[in-house]
N, C-alpha and C positions, 0 to 999 in steps of 0.2 A: 629517531624512532627506535624503540627497544626490541620490537618483535622481529624474529627471524622469518624467513619465507614460509616455512611450514606452519608457523603459528598464524601468520597472516592468512594463508590459504585456508586453514581450518576455521578461522573466524568468519571469513567470507562465505565459505561453504555452509556454515551453520545458518546463514541468512537465506541461501539459495535452495529452494525446494527442487529446482532444476538448474543445473549449470551446464552451459554449452560453450566450450568443453572444459572439463577440469584441467586437462593437460595444457590447454592454451592459457588458462588462468594462471597456472603455475609458472609457465614461461613468461607471462606478462609481469608477474611479481618478481621474478628473478632478474629482469632487465629494467624494471621501472619501480623506483621507490614510491612514486606518487602518481599512479595511473588515475585517469579521470573517469568518473562514473556519472550517470545522470538518471533521474527519474522525472517523469512528466505528470502534471496534474491539471485537469480541467477545473477551473474555478466555477463551482456549480452548487454552492450552498453551504450550510453549516457543517462543521468538521466532526465526523464520528471518530471513535477511538482508533479505528484501523488507520486513519490518516494522522490524527494528532498525537497518538501514543505509539502504536505499533511501527509505523513507517519512520517515525522519529528515532525509535530505538535502532532500527536497521541502519539509518543514516549515521548515528553515533558509533555503531560498531564498525562500519566501513571506514569512518574517519580514524578510529583506533588502528585499523589495519593500514593506514597511510594513504588511503584513497582520497583524492580531491573530488569534491562533489559539486555537480551543477543541478540545481532545482529549476526545472522549466515550467513556468506558468503558461499553460497552453490556452491562452485566452482566445486566439483565433480558432483553435480546434473546438473549444466550447461553443463558439459562435456558430460554426458549421454544424455542430451537434445539437443546436437549438436549446442550449442550456440558458437558464435565466430568461426564458421567453425569447431567446435570440437577441437580447439587448447587450451589445458589445461593451458599452460603458458600465453596465451593471456587472458584467463578467469581470471587467478590469478591477472593479471595486472589491469583488469577492477575492480576487487574486491578492490584493493588498491585505485583506483579512487573513488569507492563508499564511502570509509572511508573519503576521502577528501570532498565529497559532504555533508556528515553529519556534518563535521566540519564547512563548509561554511554555513550550515543551522542553526548554533548556538548550535549544540549538543556538550556537553562536553564529548568527547570520553573517558576521564579518569574516568567518572562516569557510564559507561556502559561496559559490557563485549562483546568483539568482538571475535567470534569463527569462525574458518575455517573448512569446511568439510574435507579438505585435511589433517587437524590435527586429526580430529575424526577417520578417517579411518586407522590411524596408530595403533589404540588400538584394540587388538584382542577381547576385551569385547564388543566393538561396533559391530563388525561383528557377534558376538554371538547373540546380540539383533536383528540384521537384519535377521538372519536365523530363530530365534524364531518367529519374526513377520511373515516371509514368510511361516513357517510351520503351522501357525494358521490362514492363509488367503487363501481363495479359489482362483483359477485362475479367476473365473468370477468376484469376488469382486476386485481383483487386477486390472483387466481390466477396471472396472468402475472407479477405482481410478486414472487411467492414465490421466484423464482430468485435474488433478492438474498441469500437465505440459503445459497447454494451448493448448492441442491438443485433437482432437476427436479420438474416438477409431479406426476409419478407417485409421488414419494417422500413426499408429504404425507399424514400420518395423523391429525393432531390439529387440532381447531378452534382451539386456542391459537395455532397457527402463522399464522393469518390476522391475528392482532394485530400480527405483526412488521412488515409493510410500513406499516400505518396508524400504528404507533408511530414508525417511522423517519421518515415524512413529518412527523408531529407534532413530532419532535425538532428538525427544521430551523426550524420556526416558533417553537417555544417557546424555543430558544436565540437566536433573533433574528439568524441568520447572513445575511451577504450573499453568501457563496460556499460552495458544497458542493464540497470538494476530496477526493473519494473515488475509488476505483478504477472502471474501466469496468464491473465486475460489479455496481455499485450504481446504474447509470444509470436503471433502470426506476422506482425509487422517487423519484429526483431529478427525473425528467421529470414524474412524476405531481405532485410538489410544485409545479413550475412551472405546470402546467395548472390546479391547484386554487387557486393564490394569488390571482389576480384575482377569481375567483368568491367566495372567502371573505374578500376584503379584506385579505389578508396580503401581506407583501413577497415578490416573486418572486426567488428566488435565481439567481445566475449559477452555471453548472456548469463545473467544471474537473476533468475525469476523467483521472486519471493512468494510465499504462501498467501492465499486469499483468505482473510479472516472471515469465519462463518457468521452469518446472521443469527439472531436469537431463536429463529424458528427451527434451527438445526439443518441437517442435510436435506436438500430437495432433489427431486428427480432431474436428471440431465435435461438441458433446455435448448440444445442445438448450437452451442458456441464452438465446441471442439469435437473432433472425431474420436478422441480418446475419452471413453465414458467416465473414468474416474476424474480426469482433469475437468471435463465438462460439468460434472456434478459439483466440483469445488467452485468453479466460476459461477454456476447458476445459483449457488447457495450463499454467495458472498454478502457481507454486510453492505447495505446500500442506504445512502442518505435520502434517496428518493422514496424509500420505504421506512419511515421513521420507527415503525413498530419493530423492525428487524435490527435496529442499531442503537448503540449507546453513544451519546454525543459528549464532547469534551465540556459542554456547558451544563450537562445534567447534574443536578444535585445528588447527594448521597441517597436521599429518599427516592429520587427518580430512578437512579441506577438500581436500587433495591427492588422497586416496583417492577422494573423491566426484567431483572434476573429472576424474580419470583415466578414470572410467567414463562421463563425460558425453558426450552426443551432440555430436560436433564433426568431421564429415567434412572432409577437405581440400577447400578451395576453395568449400565450401558456406556461404553466408551466411544464407539464409533458414532460420528455425527453429533457429538455432544458439544455445544458451543461453550458451555461454562468451563469444561475441561480444556477446551481449545484456548480460551483466554489465559488460563493458567500456564499452558504449555508455551505459547508464543509471546506472551507479554510478561506475566508475573514470575515465571520460572524458566525463562528462555535459555537455550543453549548459548554458550559463549559468555555467560555471566549475566545474571538478572539484577534488578535493583534491590532485591531482598535476599538476605542470607538464608532465610527459611520461610516456609509457608505454614503459619500457625493457625490451627482451627480451635476456637474456643467452644467448649460444650460442657454441659453439666456432668457431674460424676456418674450419674445414673446412665448416661449414654457413652461412657468411656472416658470422660474427662478431656482436658486439653490434649492436643496431639500436634506435633510439628513434623514437617516433611522437608528434608534437605534438598531433594531433587524432584522433578516432575515425575520420573519413573516410579518413585515411591508413592507419590500421591495417586497416580493412575492405578497402581496395583491395589492400593487400599480401597479405592472406589469400586473397582471391578470385582473385588472380593466381597463387597457389601459391608465392610467395616467402617466406611465413611458414608454417611447419609447425604442425599442430595441437598437437603436444606442446610446442613452444616457446611457443605462445600460452597453453596451459594452465599451464605452469610460471610464466610471468610473472603470469598472473591470480591464481594462488595467492599469490604474493609480495605483490601489492598488496592483495588482499582481506584477507590476514592483518594488514596495517597498519591496516585499518579495523575489523576485528573484535576485534583484541587488546585495545584499551581497554575495550570492552564486556565481554569475557570476564573481564578483570582486576577490573572493577567488582564482580563477583559472587563475589570470593574471600573477602570478609569482611563482618561486620556484618549488618544487616537484609537487604541484597541477597542475601547467601549463604543466609540462612534461607528467604527466599522462593523462591530457585532450588531449594534442596533440597526444598521442598514441591512445587513444580511438576513437577520431573522424576520424582517418585514417583507422580504422578497418571497414570491411564490416559486418554489423549487419545481423545475420542469425536468422530466426524465430525458 
């Protein structure tokens, strides 16, 4: 590994919108060349770009920083959360499809560890951890943690749903991870894990929470997931596979992506809550190094002619000043997103990947 500790720290911090804590992360990198991180995924339908592109980029950057990664396919969690109509066998099949999405996104799955919740639950020691977490968590705290399922407290109807946060916390300790690298919407379970670790004599994880990629409708009003209003608005506005109109999927054609972006919220000169700019910032022109050396906008001479941006900051300034029109920004974004989505789409044109895609697209996605 060629990177020094400061470079590794900088790269990981570029992924984390919230790091708890930066000092602990630095100490971890100073003492461990290959800390273990994990992210967990409910297999619950077709993959939008925040899963197939954005989170794949996060994973690749972490691997550059020397992090060894565990991808947890949380099939039992999806079963508890009534995904895919509560059909565990269908959820498992979607998990297999997720692995193919990662392969299509260029992740070498031989260099990451793929774990299944359905394997973890076979171990009595796992359930001992679940019970220990539950015994040390109040009912009120567990209820607050239920929002990690993407549901508000009033939506909870089943006792089984209380298993979800206690299992998610147990996952962290059973997998032996050093870093929880999940989205901001999962922070309540992760913070609970940090609080319980010293009490139970387990390793306290560092939290690196990544940004929640916004849906095409733009920023929504906070919806009761978090007490922090700005964080709540971000979680409420996230791209969601259960709302297809809000998401771009890795199987969408260039024409489909264009059609969706044409309708996306993107008022002239408005930066805040603008999903098109957000995709440029977090995918196409991301910190820590993007896939493209520049972001080039093709336009007729009468509208200023072609223009290229070396950094996202330059692009944002031009848009905010009104020198870059929304339609020109959208057209360029379609072009660059297509370059990133195309290899994934093509991966599903034959073999096992195609069979799994055919299965998933026939399923009714349940929220």
